[in-house]
Biopython code that builds the backbone (N, CA, C, O; Angstrom):
import numpy as np
from Bio.PDB.StructureBuilder import StructureBuilder

atoms = [
    (1, "UNK", "N", (2.645, 21.326, 10.238)),
    (1, "UNK", "CA", (3.277, 21.618, 8.969)),
    (1, "UNK", "C", (2.908, 23.036, 8.565)),
    (1, "UNK", "O", (1.742, 23.420, 8.660)),
    (2, "UNK", "N", (3.880, 23.819, 8.116)),
    (2, "UNK", "CA", (3.585, 25.190, 7.704)),
    (2, "UNK", "C", (2.584, 25.224, 6.563)),
    (2, "UNK", "O", (2.499, 24.293, 5.762)),
    (3, "UNK", "N", (1.842, 26.295, 6.504)),
    (3, "UNK", "CA", (0.869, 26.467, 5.427)),
    (3, "UNK", "C", (1.621, 26.925, 4.181)),
    (3, "UNK", "O", (1.625, 28.110, 3.847)),
    (4, "UNK", "N", (2.249, 25.982, 3.506)),
    (4, "UNK", "CA", (3.072, 26.277, 2.346)),
    (4, "UNK", "C", (2.744, 25.267, 1.262)),
    (4, "UNK", "O", (2.834, 24.060, 1.485)),
    (5, "UNK", "N", (2.367, 25.752, 0.099)),
    (5, "UNK", "CA", (1.948, 24.833, -0.965)),
    (5, "UNK", "C", (3.086, 23.914, -1.407)),
    (5, "UNK", "O", (2.833, 22.794, -1.850)),
    (6, "UNK", "N", (4.338, 24.371, -1.294)),
    (6, "UNK", "CA", (5.471, 23.512, -1.636)),
    (6, "UNK", "C", (5.549, 22.297, -0.751)),
    (6, "UNK", "O", (5.785, 21.188, -1.231)),
    (7, "UNK", "N", (5.350, 22.492, 0.553)),
    (7, "UNK", "CA", (5.350, 21.361, 1.490)),
    (7, "UNK", "C", (4.165, 20.445, 1.217)),
    (7, "UNK", "O", (4.288, 19.221, 1.262)),
    (8, "UNK", "N", (3.030, 21.043, 0.937)),
    (8, "UNK", "CA", (1.826, 20.263, 0.677)),
    (8, "UNK", "C", (2.006, 19.387, -0.562)),
    (8, "UNK", "O", (1.673, 18.202, -0.539)),
    (9, "UNK", "N", (2.520, 19.954, -1.617)),
    (9, "UNK", "CA", (2.725, 19.200, -2.855)),
    (9, "UNK", "C", (3.762, 18.105, -2.643)),
    (9, "UNK", "O", (3.569, 16.972, -3.084)),
    (10, "UNK", "N", (4.858, 18.436, -1.971)),
    (10, "UNK", "CA", (5.908, 17.439, -1.719)),
    (10, "UNK", "C", (5.383, 16.293, -0.870)),
    (10, "UNK", "O", (5.706, 15.133, -1.124)),
    (11, "UNK", "N", (4.580, 16.606, 0.131)),
    (11, "UNK", "CA", (4.012, 15.573, 0.993)),
    (11, "UNK", "C", (3.060, 14.680, 0.207)),
    (11, "UNK", "O", (3.124, 13.455, 0.309)),
    (12, "UNK", "N", (2.190, 15.287, -0.567)),
    (12, "UNK", "CA", (1.237, 14.505, -1.370)),
    (12, "UNK", "C", (1.980, 13.649, -2.396)),
    (12, "UNK", "O", (1.619, 12.495, -2.625)),
    (13, "UNK", "N", (3.012, 14.216, -3.010)),
    (13, "UNK", "CA", (3.795, 13.448, -3.989)),
    (13, "UNK", "C", (4.493, 12.257, -3.327)),
    (13, "UNK", "O", (4.501, 11.154, -3.874)),
    (14, "UNK", "N", (5.078, 12.486, -2.146)),
    (14, "UNK", "CA", (5.764, 11.399, -1.436)),
    (14, "UNK", "C", (4.778, 10.305, -1.046)),
    (14, "UNK", "O", (5.073, 9.119, -1.195)),
    (15, "UNK", "N", (3.617, 10.698, -0.550)),
    (15, "UNK", "CA", (2.608, 9.706, -0.180)),
    (15, "UNK", "C", (2.097, 8.959, -1.410)),
    (15, "UNK", "O", (1.794, 7.768, -1.326)),
    (16, "UNK", "N", (1.999, 9.634, -2.534)),
    (16, "UNK", "CA", (1.560, 8.973, -3.756)),
    (16, "UNK", "C", (2.576, 7.924, -4.192)),
    (16, "UNK", "O", (2.196, 6.826, -4.599)),
    (17, "UNK", "N", (3.868, 8.254, -4.110)),
    (17, "UNK", "CA", (4.897, 7.260, -4.429)),
    (17, "UNK", "C", (4.836, 6.085, -3.467)),
    (17, "UNK", "O", (4.987, 4.933, -3.874)),
    (18, "UNK", "N", (4.615, 6.375, -2.195)),
    (18, "UNK", "CA", (4.471, 5.320, -1.198)),
    (18, "UNK", "C", (3.270, 4.440, -1.528)),
    (18, "UNK", "O", (3.334, 3.220, -1.383)),
    (19, "UNK", "N", (2.192, 5.046, -1.965)),
    (19, "UNK", "CA", (0.992, 4.300, -2.348)),
    (19, "UNK", "C", (1.283, 3.376, -3.525)),
    (19, "UNK", "O", (0.845, 2.225, -3.534)),
    (20, "UNK", "N", (2.019, 3.872, -4.514)),
    (20, "UNK", "CA", (2.388, 3.028, -5.654)),
    (20, "UNK", "C", (3.250, 1.849, -5.196)),
    (20, "UNK", "O", (3.116, 0.738, -5.709)),
    (21, "UNK", "N", (4.125, 2.098, -4.239)),
    (21, "UNK", "CA", (4.949, 1.016, -3.687)),
    (21, "UNK", "C", (4.089, -0.016, -2.975)),
    (21, "UNK", "O", (4.340, -1.217, -3.080)),
    (22, "UNK", "N", (3.088, 0.440, -2.261)),
    (22, "UNK", "CA", (2.168, -0.470, -1.579)),
    (22, "UNK", "C", (1.469, -1.372, -2.595)),
    (22, "UNK", "O", (1.335, -2.576, -2.377)),
    (23, "UNK", "N", (1.027, -0.783, -3.702)),
    (23, "UNK", "CA", (0.362, -1.569, -4.743)),
    (23, "UNK", "C", (1.315, -2.605, -5.347)),
    (23, "UNK", "O", (0.929, -3.748, -5.591)),
    (24, "UNK", "N", (2.557, -2.192, -5.583)),
    (24, "UNK", "CA", (3.546, -3.118, -6.151)),
    (24, "UNK", "C", (3.831, -4.265, -5.187)),
    (24, "UNK", "O", (3.911, -5.421, -5.602)),
    (25, "UNK", "N", (3.984, -3.953, -3.919)),
    (25, "UNK", "CA", (4.209, -5.008, -2.921)),
    (25, "UNK", "C", (3.020, -5.959, -2.856)),
    (25, "UNK", "O", (3.191, -7.175, -2.773)),
    (26, "UNK", "N", (1.819, -5.400, -2.892)),
    (26, "UNK", "CA", (0.623, -6.233, -2.873)),
    (26, "UNK", "C", (0.573, -7.188, -4.058)),
    (26, "UNK", "O", (0.221, -8.358, -3.908)),
    (27, "UNK", "N", (0.927, -6.679, -5.243)),
    (27, "UNK", "CA", (0.931, -7.528, -6.435)),
    (27, "UNK", "C", (1.970, -8.634, -6.318)),
    (27, "UNK", "O", (1.715, -9.776, -6.699)),
    (28, "UNK", "N", (3.136, -8.294, -5.792)),
    (28, "UNK", "CA", (4.189, -9.304, -5.627)),
    (28, "UNK", "C", (3.775, -10.365, -4.610)),
    (28, "UNK", "O", (4.004, -11.555, -4.823)),
    (29, "UNK", "N", (3.176, -9.940, -3.523)),
    (29, "UNK", "CA", (2.724, -10.903, -2.509)),
    (29, "UNK", "C", (1.607, -11.772, -3.073)),
    (29, "UNK", "O", (1.541, -12.967, -2.788)),
    (30, "UNK", "N", (0.732, -11.172, -3.870)),
    (30, "UNK", "CA", (-0.360, -11.946, -4.477)),
    (30, "UNK", "C", (0.188, -13.041, -5.392)),
    (30, "UNK", "O", (-0.285, -14.176, -5.354)),
    (31, "UNK", "N", (1.183, -12.704, -6.214)),
    (31, "UNK", "CA", (1.793, -13.700, -7.097)),
    (31, "UNK", "C", (2.485, -14.798, -6.292)),
    (31, "UNK", "O", (2.390, -15.978, -6.630)),
    (32, "UNK", "N", (3.173, -14.408, -5.239)),
    (32, "UNK", "CA", (3.849, -15.381, -4.377)),
    (32, "UNK", "C", (2.831, -16.290, -3.702)),
    (32, "UNK", "O", (3.041, -17.499, -3.600)),
    (33, "UNK", "N", (1.742, -15.712, -3.246)),
    (33, "UNK", "CA", (0.685, -16.487, -2.602)),
    (33, "UNK", "C", (0.103, -17.515, -3.557)),
    (33, "UNK", "O", (-0.132, -18.664, -3.184)),
    (34, "UNK", "N", (-0.128, -17.091, -4.795)),
    (34, "UNK", "CA", (-0.660, -18.007, -5.807)),
    (34, "UNK", "C", (0.302, -19.179, -6.017)),
    (34, "UNK", "O", (-0.120, -20.335, -6.050)),
    (35, "UNK", "N", (1.585, -18.880, -6.158)),
    (35, "UNK", "CA", (2.576, -19.926, -6.362)),
    (35, "UNK", "C", (2.632, -20.866, -5.164)),
    (35, "UNK", "O", (2.685, -22.084, -5.333)),
    (36, "UNK", "N", (2.620, -20.311, -3.959)),
    (36, "UNK", "CA", (2.668, -21.137, -2.753)),
    (36, "UNK", "C", (1.457, -22.064, -2.678)),
    (36, "UNK", "O", (1.589, -23.243, -2.347)),
    (37, "UNK", "N", (0.286, -21.531, -2.985)),
    (37, "UNK", "CA", (-0.931, -22.350, -2.952)),
    (37, "UNK", "C", (-0.863, -23.480, -3.974)),
    (37, "UNK", "O", (-1.261, -24.609, -3.689)),
    (38, "UNK", "N", (-0.360, -23.172, -5.160)),
    (38, "UNK", "CA", (-0.267, -24.177, -6.219)),
    (38, "UNK", "C", (0.763, -25.260, -5.909)),
    (38, "UNK", "O", (0.696, -26.356, -6.464)),
    (39, "UNK", "N", (1.707, -24.961, -5.031)),
    (39, "UNK", "CA", (2.762, -25.913, -4.701)),
    (39, "UNK", "C", (2.609, -26.510, -3.294)),
    (39, "UNK", "O", (3.563, -27.045, -2.729)),
    (40, "UNK", "N", (1.411, -26.411, -2.749)),
    (40, "UNK", "CA", (1.085, -27.105, -1.512)),
    (40, "UNK", "C", (1.646, -26.517, -0.232)),
    (40, "UNK", "O", (1.799, -27.231, 0.760)),
    (41, "UNK", "N", (1.950, -25.251, -0.236)),
    (41, "UNK", "CA", (2.479, -24.622, 0.980)),
    (41, "UNK", "C", (1.403, -23.679, 1.534)),
    (41, "UNK", "O", (1.606, -22.468, 1.627)),
    (42, "UNK", "N", (0.277, -24.252, 1.892)),
    (42, "UNK", "CA", (-0.894, -23.478, 2.304)),
    (42, "UNK", "C", (-0.644, -22.616, 3.538)),
    (42, "UNK", "O", (-1.123, -21.484, 3.596)),
    (43, "UNK", "N", (0.092, -23.121, 4.520)),
    (43, "UNK", "CA", (0.292, -22.344, 5.750)),
    (43, "UNK", "C", (1.045, -21.048, 5.461)),
    (43, "UNK", "O", (0.747, -20.008, 6.049)),
    (44, "UNK", "N", (2.009, -21.111, 4.568)),
    (44, "UNK", "CA", (2.750, -19.904, 4.202)),
    (44, "UNK", "C", (1.871, -18.991, 3.344)),
    (44, "UNK", "O", (1.921, -17.768, 3.477)),
    (45, "UNK", "N", (1.076, -19.587, 2.473)),
    (45, "UNK", "CA", (0.170, -18.806, 1.638)),
    (45, "UNK", "C", (-0.825, -18.036, 2.500)),
    (45, "UNK", "O", (-1.154, -16.890, 2.194)),
    (46, "UNK", "N", (-1.301, -18.650, 3.561)),
    (46, "UNK", "CA", (-2.237, -17.979, 4.474)),
    (46, "UNK", "C", (-1.571, -16.776, 5.116)),
    (46, "UNK", "O", (-2.190, -15.719, 5.241)),
    (47, "UNK", "N", (-0.319, -16.923, 5.525)),
    (47, "UNK", "CA", (0.410, -15.792, 6.107)),
    (47, "UNK", "C", (0.572, -14.664, 5.093)),
    (47, "UNK", "O", (0.496, -13.488, 5.450)),
    (48, "UNK", "N", (0.794, -15.019, 3.839)),
    (48, "UNK", "CA", (0.927, -14.014, 2.791)),
    (48, "UNK", "C", (-0.390, -13.270, 2.584)),
    (48, "UNK", "O", (-0.389, -12.062, 2.350)),
    (49, "UNK", "N", (-1.495, -13.971, 2.668)),
    (49, "UNK", "CA", (-2.810, -13.334, 2.545)),
    (49, "UNK", "C", (-3.019, -12.332, 3.682)),
    (49, "UNK", "O", (-3.555, -11.247, 3.458)),
    (50, "UNK", "N", (-2.606, -12.682, 4.879)),
    (50, "UNK", "CA", (-2.710, -11.763, 6.019)),
    (50, "UNK", "C", (-1.879, -10.501, 5.748)),
    (50, "UNK", "O", (-2.318, -9.390, 6.045)),
    (51, "UNK", "N", (-0.690, -10.676, 5.188)),
    (51, "UNK", "CA", (0.153, -9.522, 4.850)),
    (51, "UNK", "C", (-0.532, -8.637, 3.811)),
    (51, "UNK", "O", (-0.495, -7.411, 3.914)),
    (52, "UNK", "N", (-1.160, -9.260, 2.807)),
    (52, "UNK", "CA", (-1.876, -8.487, 1.790)),
    (52, "UNK", "C", (-3.027, -7.704, 2.397)),
    (52, "UNK", "O", (-3.278, -6.563, 2.008)),
    (53, "UNK", "N", (-3.729, -8.308, 3.348)),
    (53, "UNK", "CA", (-4.836, -7.609, 3.999)),
    (53, "UNK", "C", (-4.341, -6.375, 4.743)),
    (53, "UNK", "O", (-5.003, -5.337, 4.733)),
    (54, "UNK", "N", (-3.190, -6.481, 5.381)),
    (54, "UNK", "CA", (-2.616, -5.323, 6.078)),
    (54, "UNK", "C", (-2.221, -4.241, 5.079)),
    (54, "UNK", "O", (-2.446, -3.057, 5.327)),
    (55, "UNK", "N", (-1.633, -4.640, 3.949)),
    (55, "UNK", "CA", (-1.299, -3.668, 2.911)),
    (55, "UNK", "C", (-2.561, -2.962, 2.415)),
    (55, "UNK", "O", (-2.566, -1.743, 2.243)),
    (56, "UNK", "N", (-3.626, -3.727, 2.186)),
    (56, "UNK", "CA", (-4.877, -3.132, 1.720)),
    (56, "UNK", "C", (-5.411, -2.113, 2.711)),
    (56, "UNK", "O", (-5.875, -1.041, 2.323)),
    (57, "UNK", "N", (-5.343, -2.450, 3.987)),
    (57, "UNK", "CA", (-5.814, -1.517, 5.024)),
    (57, "UNK", "C", (-4.976, -0.250, 4.993)),
    (57, "UNK", "O", (-5.515, 0.853, 5.090)),
    (58, "UNK", "N", (-3.665, -0.395, 4.858)),
    (58, "UNK", "CA", (-2.792, 0.769, 4.815)),
    (58, "UNK", "C", (-2.998, 1.584, 3.546)),
    (58, "UNK", "O", (-2.905, 2.811, 3.581)),
    (59, "UNK", "N", (-3.276, 0.925, 2.429)),
    (59, "UNK", "CA", (-3.533, 1.636, 1.179)),
    (59, "UNK", "C", (-4.725, 2.564, 1.347)),
    (59, "UNK", "O", (-4.697, 3.706, 0.888)),
    (60, "UNK", "N", (-5.755, 2.085, 1.992)),
    (60, "UNK", "CA", (-6.938, 2.921, 2.210)),
    (60, "UNK", "C", (-6.601, 4.148, 3.048)),
    (60, "UNK", "O", (-7.060, 5.248, 2.740)),
    (61, "UNK", "N", (-5.812, 3.978, 4.095)),
    (61, "UNK", "CA", (-5.437, 5.097, 4.956)),
    (61, "UNK", "C", (-4.535, 6.082, 4.211)),
    (61, "UNK", "O", (-4.686, 7.295, 4.361)),
    (62, "UNK", "N", (-3.613, 5.575, 3.420)),
    (62, "UNK", "CA", (-2.728, 6.457, 2.653)),
    (62, "UNK", "C", (-3.527, 7.240, 1.616)),
    (62, "UNK", "O", (-3.313, 8.440, 1.443)),
    (63, "UNK", "N", (-4.432, 6.578, 0.936)),
    (63, "UNK", "CA", (-5.281, 7.250, -0.050)),
    (63, "UNK", "C", (-6.098, 8.353, 0.611)),
    (63, "UNK", "O", (-6.221, 9.445, 0.058)),
    (64, "UNK", "N", (-6.649, 8.083, 1.774)),
    (64, "UNK", "CA", (-7.418, 9.080, 2.511)),
    (64, "UNK", "C", (-6.535, 10.277, 2.865)),
    (64, "UNK", "O", (-6.954, 11.425, 2.723)),
    (65, "UNK", "N", (-5.317, 10.005, 3.323)),
    (65, "UNK", "CA", (-4.398, 11.098, 3.686)),
    (65, "UNK", "C", (-4.061, 11.961, 2.474)),
    (65, "UNK", "O", (-4.030, 13.187, 2.573)),
    (66, "UNK", "N", (-3.812, 11.329, 1.341)),
    (66, "UNK", "CA", (-3.505, 12.078, 0.128)),
    (66, "UNK", "C", (-4.687, 12.977, -0.246)),
    (66, "UNK", "O", (-4.501, 14.146, -0.584)),
    (67, "UNK", "N", (-5.881, 12.434, -0.183)),
    (67, "UNK", "CA", (-7.071, 13.223, -0.521)),
    (67, "UNK", "C", (-7.247, 14.425, 0.428)),
    (67, "UNK", "O", (-7.599, 15.523, -0.005)),
    (68, "UNK", "N", (-7.000, 14.200, 1.705)),
    (68, "UNK", "CA", (-7.112, 15.287, 2.691)),
    (68, "UNK", "C", (-6.094, 16.374, 2.414)),
    (68, "UNK", "O", (-6.406, 17.561, 2.512)),
    (69, "UNK", "N", (-4.882, 15.980, 2.071)),
    (69, "UNK", "CA", (-3.843, 16.968, 1.774)),
    (69, "UNK", "C", (-4.233, 17.824, 0.573)),
    (69, "UNK", "O", (-4.089, 19.047, 0.600)),
    (70, "UNK", "N", (-4.730, 17.175, -0.483)),
    (70, "UNK", "CA", (-5.087, 17.918, -1.682)),
    (70, "UNK", "C", (-6.302, 18.815, -1.469)),
    (70, "UNK", "O", (-6.473, 19.801, -2.185)),
    (71, "UNK", "N", (-7.145, 18.486, -0.499)),
    (71, "UNK", "CA", (-8.319, 19.310, -0.213)),
    (71, "UNK", "C", (-7.942, 20.601, 0.512)),
    (71, "UNK", "O", (-8.666, 21.594, 0.436)),
    (72, "UNK", "N", (-6.815, 20.585, 1.211)),
    (72, "UNK", "CA", (-6.406, 21.773, 1.991)),
    (72, "UNK", "C", (-5.606, 22.734, 1.185)),
    (72, "UNK", "O", (-5.192, 23.774, 1.697)),
]
sb = StructureBuilder()
sb.init_structure("model")
sb.init_model(0)
sb.init_chain("A")
sb.init_seg("    ")
for serial, (resi, resn, name, xyz) in enumerate(atoms, 1):
    if name == "N":
        sb.init_residue(resn, " ", resi, " ")
    sb.init_atom(name, np.array(xyz, "f"), 0.0, 1.0, " ", f" {name:<3s}", serial, name[0])
structure = sb.get_structure()
């Protein structure tokens, strides 16, 4: 990527929006998981928990990338 502050800001902004989307998806999956557990669909709820764990892992990587971009 060229050493251009415009590209850097645009990239960080895009990743930040992506991060917010990750949080929203996680919240939606969490609510769905709660409902599934309360209605006796444990096997599906377990799969939803696995999806949330993957989102959490990706959130950490995205946050790290955003921080690295802003440091440069």
